[in-house]
C-alpha positions as CSV (number, residue, x, y, z in Angstrom):
1,M,57.7,17.4,-5.3
2,E,55.7,19.9,-6.8
3,K,51.6,20.2,-4.8
4,P,49.8,18.0,-7.3
5,T,46.8,19.5,-8.6
6,R,43.5,17.8,-8.1
7,I,39.7,18.2,-10.4
8,F,36.8,16.5,-10.0
9,F,34.6,16.2,-13.2
10,A,30.9,16.0,-13.7
11,S,28.5,16.1,-16.8
12,D,24.7,16.4,-17.5
13,F,22.9,18.3,-14.8
14,H,19.9,19.1,-16.7
15,G,18.8,21.7,-14.7
16,S,19.1,19.5,-11.0
17,E,19.4,21.8,-8.1
18,R,20.6,19.0,-6.2
19,T,23.4,18.1,-8.5
20,F,24.4,21.5,-8.7
21,R,24.8,22.2,-5.2
22,K,26.7,18.8,-4.3
23,F,28.8,19.8,-7.2
24,L,29.7,22.9,-5.8
25,N,30.3,21.6,-2.6
26,A,32.4,18.4,-4.2
27,G,35.6,20.7,-4.0
28,K,35.6,20.7,-0.8
29,H,34.4,17.7,-0.2
30,Y,37.3,15.9,-2.4
31,G,40.2,18.1,-1.5
32,A,40.0,19.4,-5.0
33,D,41.7,22.5,-6.5
34,I,39.4,22.4,-9.8
35,L,35.9,22.0,-10.2
36,V,34.5,21.0,-14.0
37,M,31.3,21.2,-15.4
38,G,31.0,19.1,-18.4
39,G,27.6,20.7,-20.3
40,D,24.0,20.0,-20.8
41,I,23.2,22.4,-17.8
42,V,19.4,23.4,-19.2
43,G,16.7,21.1,-18.1
44,K,13.9,19.3,-20.2
45,L,10.8,20.5,-19.0
46,A,8.4,23.9,-17.4
47,I,5.7,22.7,-15.3
48,P,3.0,25.3,-14.5
49,I,1.6,25.3,-11.1
50,I,-1.8,27.0,-11.1
51,R,-3.7,28.6,-8.8
52,E,-7.1,27.6,-7.8
53,G,-9.3,28.5,-4.8
54,K,-7.8,29.9,-2.3
55,G,-4.2,28.8,-1.1
56,G,-4.8,25.8,-3.7
57,Y,-2.7,24.7,-6.5
58,R,-2.8,22.2,-9.1
59,A,0.1,20.4,-11.4
60,H,0.4,17.5,-14.1
61,L,3.3,16.0,-13.3
62,M,4.6,12.5,-14.9
63,G,0.8,12.1,-16.2
64,K,-0.9,12.7,-13.1
65,T,-2.7,15.9,-11.7
66,E,-1.5,16.8,-8.4
67,H,-3.9,18.9,-6.3
68,L,-1.8,20.9,-3.5
69,G,-3.0,23.0,-0.7
70,G,-0.9,25.9,1.4
71,A,2.4,27.2,1.3
72,D,4.1,23.9,2.4
73,A,2.9,21.7,-0.1
74,L,4.0,24.0,-2.7
75,A,7.5,24.4,-1.9
76,E,7.6,20.7,-1.5
77,L,7.0,20.2,-5.2
78,E,9.0,23.3,-6.0
79,Q,11.5,21.7,-4.6
80,R,11.3,17.8,-6.1
81,L,10.6,19.7,-9.4
82,G,14.5,21.8,-8.8
83,T,15.8,18.3,-8.2
84,L,14.5,16.5,-11.3
85,G,15.7,19.6,-13.2
86,Y,12.7,20.7,-14.1
87,Y,11.8,24.6,-13.8
88,S,8.1,25.7,-12.5
89,R,6.2,28.8,-13.0
90,I,2.8,29.5,-10.8
91,M,0.1,31.1,-13.1
92,E,-3.4,31.9,-12.7
93,V,-5.7,30.0,-15.2
94,S,-6.2,32.5,-17.3
95,E,-2.6,32.7,-18.2
96,Y,-2.1,28.9,-18.4
97,E,-5.1,28.6,-21.3
98,A,-3.3,31.6,-23.3
99,L,-0.2,30.3,-22.7
100,R,-0.8,26.5,-24.4
101,G,-1.8,27.4,-27.6
102,N,0.8,29.8,-28.1
103,T,4.3,27.7,-28.9
104,E,7.0,30.8,-29.0
105,A,5.2,32.1,-26.2
106,V,5.8,28.6,-24.1
107,E,9.1,28.6,-26.0
108,A,10.1,32.1,-24.8
109,M,9.0,31.2,-21.0
110,F,10.9,27.6,-21.1
111,R,14.1,30.1,-22.1
112,E,13.8,32.9,-19.4
113,L,13.0,29.9,-16.7
114,A,16.5,28.4,-18.1
115,R,18.5,31.8,-18.0
116,K,17.3,32.6,-14.0
117,R,18.3,29.2,-13.6
118,L,21.6,29.3,-14.6
119,E,21.9,33.1,-13.3
120,S,21.3,31.7,-10.1
121,W,24.1,29.2,-10.2
122,V,26.9,31.6,-11.0
123,D,25.5,33.4,-8.1
124,L,25.7,30.3,-5.9
125,A,29.1,29.2,-7.2
126,E,30.6,33.0,-7.0
127,S,29.4,32.9,-3.0
128,R,30.4,29.4,-2.3
129,L,33.8,29.2,-3.9
130,A,34.7,32.8,-2.6
131,G,38.0,32.7,-1.0
132,T,38.3,28.7,-0.8
133,G,41.0,28.7,-4.1
134,I,39.0,26.6,-5.8
135,R,38.2,27.3,-9.3
136,C,34.8,26.3,-11.5
137,F,35.1,26.2,-15.3
138,A,31.6,25.5,-17.3
139,I,30.9,25.0,-20.5
140,G,27.3,24.0,-22.6
141,G,26.4,20.3,-24.1
142,N,24.0,19.7,-27.0
143,D,20.8,20.6,-24.8
144,D,21.6,23.8,-24.1
145,F,20.5,27.2,-25.8
146,P,23.4,29.3,-27.1
147,E,21.6,32.2,-26.0
148,V,20.9,30.8,-22.5
149,L,24.3,29.9,-22.4
150,D,25.5,33.3,-22.8
151,T,24.3,33.9,-18.4
152,L,27.3,31.6,-17.4
153,N,29.9,34.2,-19.1
154,R,30.0,37.1,-16.6
155,T,32.0,39.8,-16.8
156,G,34.4,40.3,-13.2
157,A,34.0,36.5,-12.4
158,R,36.6,35.4,-9.6
159,S,35.4,31.6,-9.1
160,F,33.3,30.2,-12.0
161,F,34.1,30.5,-15.5
162,Y,32.6,30.1,-18.9
163,C,35.4,28.3,-21.3
164,E,33.6,26.8,-24.2
165,G,35.8,27.5,-27.3
166,R,38.3,28.7,-25.4
167,T,41.8,27.3,-24.1
168,V,42.6,27.6,-20.3
169,D,44.8,27.6,-17.9
170,I,44.0,24.6,-15.2
171,D,47.8,25.8,-13.1
172,E,50.7,26.4,-14.1
173,H,51.5,23.5,-15.9
174,H,48.2,22.5,-17.5
175,K,45.5,24.1,-20.0
176,M,42.5,22.8,-21.0
177,V,40.6,23.3,-23.9
178,S,36.6,22.7,-24.3
179,V,34.0,22.5,-26.9
180,G,30.5,21.5,-26.3
181,Y,28.7,20.5,-29.6
182,S,27.3,17.4,-30.5
183,T,26.9,15.5,-33.5
184,P,23.8,14.3,-34.6
185,T,21.1,12.8,-32.4
186,P,17.5,11.7,-33.0
187,W,16.2,14.4,-30.5
188,H,17.2,17.3,-33.1
189,T,18.8,19.4,-29.9
190,P,19.8,23.0,-30.2
191,R,23.4,22.7,-30.5
192,E,24.0,19.2,-33.0
193,I,26.5,19.8,-35.8
194,S,28.1,17.5,-38.4
195,E,31.4,14.9,-38.2
196,A,33.2,17.4,-40.6
197,E,32.2,21.0,-38.8
198,L,32.8,18.9,-34.9
199,A,36.3,18.5,-36.6
200,R,37.0,21.6,-38.2
201,I,36.0,23.4,-34.7
202,I,38.5,21.1,-32.6
203,A,41.2,21.8,-35.3
204,D,40.9,25.3,-35.2
205,L,41.2,25.8,-31.2
206,L,44.0,23.1,-31.8
207,A,45.9,25.3,-34.7
208,G,49.1,26.6,-33.1
209,T,50.0,23.9,-30.8
210,D,52.4,21.1,-31.1
211,D,52.9,19.5,-28.0
212,F,49.3,18.1,-26.3
213,T,51.5,16.3,-23.3
214,R,49.5,18.6,-21.0
215,F,47.1,19.0,-22.3
216,I,43.4,18.4,-21.5
217,F,40.3,17.8,-23.9
218,N,37.0,18.7,-22.5
219,F,34.8,17.4,-25.5
220,H,31.4,17.2,-24.1
221,V,30.7,14.4,-26.8
222,P,32.8,11.1,-25.7
223,P,35.1,9.5,-28.8
224,I,33.4,6.8,-30.9
225,D,33.1,3.2,-30.5
226,S,35.6,4.1,-26.6
227,T,32.9,2.2,-24.3
228,L,31.9,5.8,-23.4
229,D,29.7,6.2,-25.7
230,T,27.6,2.8,-25.5
231,C,23.7,3.4,-25.8
232,P,20.5,1.9,-27.2
233,E,20.5,1.9,-30.8
234,L,17.0,4.5,-31.9
235,D,14.9,4.1,-35.0
236,W,15.1,8.4,-35.9
237,T,11.4,7.6,-37.8
238,T,9.2,7.2,-34.5
239,D,7.8,10.0,-32.1
240,P,9.5,9.4,-29.7
241,P,12.1,7.7,-30.8
242,S,11.6,3.8,-29.8
243,Q,14.6,1.6,-28.8
244,I,15.2,-1.2,-31.4
245,V,14.5,-4.7,-30.4
246,R,16.0,-8.0,-31.9
247,G,15.7,-11.1,-30.5
248,G,14.2,-9.8,-27.4
249,Q,17.4,-7.6,-27.3
250,V,17.9,-4.1,-27.0
251,L,20.3,-3.1,-29.5
252,L,23.5,-0.9,-28.6
253,Y,26.1,0.9,-30.1
254,G,28.6,3.1,-29.6
255,A,26.8,6.6,-30.2
256,G,29.9,9.0,-29.7
257,S,32.0,10.9,-32.6
258,K,34.6,10.1,-35.1
259,A,36.2,13.8,-34.7
260,V,36.6,13.9,-31.0
261,R,38.2,10.5,-31.0
262,D,40.3,11.2,-33.8
263,A,41.7,14.4,-32.2
264,I,42.5,12.1,-29.6
265,E,44.4,9.7,-31.2
266,K,46.4,12.4,-33.5
267,H,47.2,14.6,-30.3
268,Q,47.0,12.4,-27.2
269,P,46.9,14.8,-24.5
270,M,47.1,13.6,-21.0
271,L,43.3,13.4,-20.2
272,S,39.7,13.8,-22.0
273,L,36.8,15.0,-20.3
274,H,32.8,13.8,-21.9
275,G,29.7,13.4,-20.6
276,H,26.5,13.1,-23.0
277,I,25.6,9.7,-23.3
278,H,24.5,9.1,-19.4
279,E,24.6,5.1,-19.3
280,S,28.1,4.4,-19.9
281,G,30.1,6.2,-17.1
282,G,33.4,4.8,-17.2
283,A,37.2,5.4,-18.2
284,V,39.3,3.8,-20.7
285,R,43.1,4.3,-22.4
286,I,43.1,5.8,-25.5
287,G,46.5,5.2,-26.1
288,R,48.4,7.3,-23.7
289,T,45.2,9.4,-22.7
290,L,43.1,9.0,-20.2
291,S,39.2,8.9,-21.4
292,V,36.5,10.1,-18.9
293,N,32.5,9.8,-18.7
294,P,30.8,9.9,-15.3
295,G,27.6,9.3,-16.3
296,S,24.9,11.0,-15.2
297,E,22.0,10.4,-12.9
298,Y,20.8,13.7,-12.3
299,G,16.9,12.4,-12.2
300,E,17.6,11.0,-9.1
301,G,19.6,13.8,-7.5
302,V,22.9,11.5,-7.4
303,L,26.3,13.6,-8.6
304,R,28.2,11.2,-10.4
305,G,31.9,12.4,-10.8
306,C,35.6,11.7,-11.4
307,L,38.2,12.8,-9.2
308,M,41.2,13.0,-10.9
309,T,45.1,14.0,-9.7
310,L,47.5,15.4,-12.2
311,A,51.1,15.2,-12.0
312,K,53.2,17.4,-14.3
313,N,53.1,15.1,-17.2
314,E,50.4,12.6,-16.2
315,V,47.3,11.5,-14.4
316,K,48.8,9.9,-11.3
317,S,45.1,8.4,-10.3
318,Y,41.5,8.8,-10.8
319,Q,38.4,7.8,-8.9
320,L,34.8,7.8,-10.5
321,T,32.4,8.8,-7.5
322,A,28.8,8.7,-7.1
323,G,26.6,10.3,-4.3
């Protein structure tokens, strides 16, 4: 019998240092040959850390101003921010005052901090996975800025590969095609497109192939009404968007993509991998296709994933994981 291929898939790290480091270690821990990172890897906030006095700092976090004294307290804060997926930058009061009134400068700083973290992640992956035989494939999601994602596309990579918009060979039998865009959300994130545009992108990537028996679809947004996309329905007219409640109950709905579901139902790949909706971790069958969304708890530093064993023509087994 041929040796099966073991894939570990996880998504929606949103800048969390701890979650990403656990992900890199998952290959060895679970005996996986392939790691797949399914998008939304840029963090959501940048926290200024302001110098005050001799060796002192302050930072405003979660509605509270924290005052820090000394290098140890500063290191602890930076580690905590990294786990949450936040970026940080130490600055003088004068720099902070100049930035807070300049939206463009703040945005530029955020993207530079995001770029540097992703660059450090690629460096770490190339170092940790060197000589192990484990390869890592990554895409962006709807929350990720295109120019920041360019950091992942490194020439001469040996272990970490950016595969957005491409078909790549996972092993000698299986191919994976990847799309990181999502349909519109209430948050107006950087990489949202219409259902029609998403359907066109998917169709263009799949053109020329007739047999998808051994294909993996790595599509960030899950198929609509699949239980992998169930989340609270939001009122898009409020700022920020708020949950819709009726009869004392939060309304739930399927926030996934019809274009993704249509592609799965039409082509029936052996496996489809998704993220995007953090609270809807699980696995379902859509025809012969095993569709997976491991969910996400990145803010707690918890790595949620799915370990799958692939034979030539089928998924032999899968296990949802958290740790």
